[in-house]
N, C-alpha and C positions, 0 to 999 in steps of 0.2 A: 480632238478631232482635226486631222489635216486634209484641206482642199488643196490642187493645188492646179494653175493656168499653165501648159507646157506646150514647149515644140520638140524638144530635142531633152537628153539628159540634165540635170536641175544644176549638175557642175558645183562646183566648190567657189565662186567667185562672188559672193555676196554686197554687193555694193548698196544697199539701204534696209535700212529694219523702221517699221511704223506700226506705230498701234490707234489701233480706229475702230468703231464701233461698224463695221462694216458689213453686219446682218440686221442691225436694229433692235438688237436681242436687248439694248441696255447691258452690255459686256464688251469691256475690248477686245479686241481682236487683234493678231497679229501680222503684219505682212513684210514679203523678203522680197527685197528686188535683185535676183543676183545677171552676171554681167555675161556670162556664157549661155549664149542660147536665147538671149532675152525673155529669160522665165520671171515669173512671179507666182510666191509660193503664201496661202494663206492659213494659218492656223487659228481657227475659229477656237474662242474659250469658250468651255462648255461652263455653265451656272453650275455651283454646289447646290447640290437640292440632295438632304437626306432627309426631309418630309414625307414621309409617306400617304398618298393619299385616305383620309378614312369617309365614312359613312356621315355627315353631318343633323341630315333629317332626314324623317319618313314622314308622309301625308295619306293616307288612308280615304279612298275616295268616299263620299256619303253611300252608296249603294256597295261596298267589298268588293268593287269589282276590277280594281287597279290599288294599287302602291307605289307612290312617287317616290325614290329614294336620291338625296341629293350627298355628291361628293365635296370635299373638299376640293377638287381641284379636275382639271379634264383629265380622264382615262383612257384605256383602250385595254383591247387584252393581250396579255403575254406573249400568244400563238402567234398574232401577224400584226401587229400593231395596228386592228383595224376596229372599227365601234364595238362596243358591249353585242355580245347572244345574249338570248335567255337563259345558256348553258351558262353561263358564265357569273349566277348567282343561284342561292336554294332557298326554300321556304318553309316555314315548320310553321305549325301552329300547337300550343297549349292551352290547355281549358276547354272548358264552354264544351258544346254540341257540332258545331259544326269542322270538317274537316277538310284536307289540300286535296285534289283530284289529283294532283301530282305535287312532285317537290320543287318542281321547274314551273316559272310563270309563261303562263302560254301565249303571250306577246311581251312586247317589247316598242319604246318609244324615246325618243331623246329630243331633249329642251333643253339645252344649254348643259350645265353640268348637273342633271335630273332625268335619272331614267324613268319613265312610268311603266312597271312592271303587271301583267297580267296573272290574276288571282283565279284562281278554277276552283270553285267552295263545292263542296257536297253537304250537305242540309242547310241550314237555317239559322246563324248568327243567333246567339241569344246574349251578345255584348259581353261574353265573357271569356274569348278567344282570345291570345295575342298571338300575331302573326309576328314570326320573326325574317328577315331578306339577309342573306348573310352571304358575301361574296364567296365565291368558290376558290379553294386554296390554290395560290399560287395564278390566277386565272385574268387577272385583272391589275393594272400599271400603271404609273403617268410616265409623263414625258422621259423623264432622269431613271426610268427604269425601275422605280419603288415600288416594289410589289403590295397593294394593298390584302391586308392583314381580313384573316378569315373571325376573328375575334373583334367586333367592334359594340360599341355605348350607345350609338344611338339609331339603332335596325328596328327599331318596332314598333309597334302600333296595336292598339285593340282592336276587334272588330267591332263594326257596327251594329247596336241590335233591330232586329230585322222580324221577330218572334211577335204576331198579331198577340194581340191579348182576348185571353177563352175566358168564360164563366168554369168556373170551376165550381159552385154548387147555385142554388135559387132556394129561398126559404119565403114562404110566406108567414106573415105577420098573424096569428091564431084571431085576433079581432077583424082580421081582413074579407 
């Protein structure tokens, strides 16, 4: 990308060119000084990043009320490059007896590269439910514009068993 500091038109009277890390991002940028109009042009070097953001881990709260989803790098919304919202994620459950009230998390909080998503369950989990968190297609991207895939590998957890033990039968020995 190009950023420039101008008084008038750039002109074509290039006097000098310098390479330096002007924005402290670890990449060399180029600055050109022009004689006509006392102008300086800054050509910012954008790092080559073709690494797509992905889910590195998920951690379920002991009470099954939230699931923490960690990303490989900082991410934001494609729509406005702002922080992620609940609608940027889809939840699903397979197995067990508990179900989701909604496929959209009911809350979201951020801590570093981790997003803590609220889970609204119907029924009591028996520990056989697997919850999956999926980035909604074309919703989440990194600073370079790489979009997170909706197909992930580390985006699931098994719900904790919260069923209370029940007595299914009682028998008394004949000699009692």
